[in-house]
N, C-alpha and C positions, 0 to 999 in steps of 0.2 A: 518564460518557464511555465508550463504548465499548472493548471488549478490542482490536478493529480499528483505531482511533484511538490507544489508547494506543499499541499496537505498534509503527502506522506511524507516531506522532510519537517513539518509540524509535529507532527504526532509522533516521529521518531525523536526526535528532540525533547519534546514533554517528557516523553517515554523515560531517557536516561536522565532527566532531572527528577521525575519521580523516582525510580530506582536507587539515585545518587542520596536523596534525600530519605529514603525509608532505607536505607543502609544506615543513617546516622542513629538510627534508634533500635536497631537490634544487633545483639553481638553473633559473631561469626557462628553457626551452629555447622558440626556436619552430618550431612545429609542418609540414610541409608543408599547406596544405588539402588536405582528404580529403573524396571525396563518400560520404556517409553513405548504406548500404544497409540497405532494411529485412531482417533477420536471418528467415531463415524459422520457423514456429514449429512447435516439437516437435510431432509428428503422433502421438505415442505414446497420449494419452489422449483425442484427437478420434473421434467419431463416424466410424465407414466410411461410406461412400454407404450400405449395404444397410442401415444399423442407424439413419440419420437418423432423429429424431422428426418427425412430421407437424408443419407450421408454426403449426397451431395450437396445439399443446403449447409448441414454443417461444414462440411471440405470450404464451401464458399466465405461462411462466416468465420472461420478461421484465418483464412487467406486474407480475408477481407482487416481482422483484429490485427494480425500482423504487420500488414501493410501501415494500417493507420498509427499504433505504435512504433513503429520505423522512421514514418514523419513526424510524430511527438518526438523522439529523440532527438530528429536532426532537427527540428525546432530550436528545443531545448539548449542543443550546444549552440547556436546561432544566437540566441538569446542573452548567454553565458557571455559569451563573446563579446557581445554589444554591451553588455551591462558593466564591462572590464572598465570602458571610457566611459558611460553615461553617469555610474553612481560616483564619479571623481568628480564631475561637474556640480557647479552649484546649481543649484534653481536660476533660470532664465530663457530666454528669448534665443534660440540659435538657427539663425537662417528662419526657414519655414517650420522650424520645432521649437514646442515648447517643453521645457524641461521642469518638473517641478516632483513634490513629496508630498501627496496627500493620505491623511488617513482613512482607514477604512471603520466600520463597524463592526468586525471579526472581534471577537475577543477569545481570549487565551485563558488558563488555567494560571494564578499569582500562586505557583508552586512555594515559592517562602513563604507566604503569607500560609499555604496548608500545610507546609513542613513546621511551622512555629506554631500554627494550632496543636496539630497531633501532638506535637512534644508535649505543650504545656497541660493540652486536657490527658495525656498519659494513654493515648488513644494505640498506640504502638505502631507497627510498620502501616504506611500509606498502602491502600486498597491498589490493585494491581489487575488486571485481567490481559487475557490474550488478546491478540488485533487479529481481526477477519482473515480468511487466508486469502490470500492474491489469485486472480488469475492468471496462469500461466497458458501460452500456445506455444507449442516447438512442430515444427512438420518435421515429419517422419520420410527417414529415406524410402524412396522408391518401389516399395516391394509387392508384387502380385499375390494377391490373397487367394488363394486356392478355395473352388467351390464352394466344397463340403464345410471349410470354416464358417464361410458367409451365412452358410444354412445354421450352423452349430450356433454361432452368432444374435442368428435372429431367434432361437430358440431359450436363450440364456436368456433373454432380456424379457 
């Protein structure tokens, strides 16, 4: 399993546990229907119009990203299949392979303690924040763009 997948799953589990903990401290409330508006993207790290790379460079980067993502998915599937056997083995030496379980220095929030502390101190629901948006790259159908649209796209930037 890749580090990104492990972290994503840990974040998802943590968010679910926090949401579950928060539900213990709040009564269900009927919220008025609100229109969801897309948040404007922070532009601090985006290219300026003058610094935009060529479309060919962007296409190459997107293709490489998609290739690497597919390769990572294949690797994750292979690791999951192998773990079905390896997770059930006791620690030990198997042929040329050593199977062991080692702890790491990564720490995670103790949600049971946080939940109990919030309840004891009457702090209300556990604070939550929106997760960062994920990058998604999708290859579009091969369509020839008329030259006048390419000119207009350059003006819009």
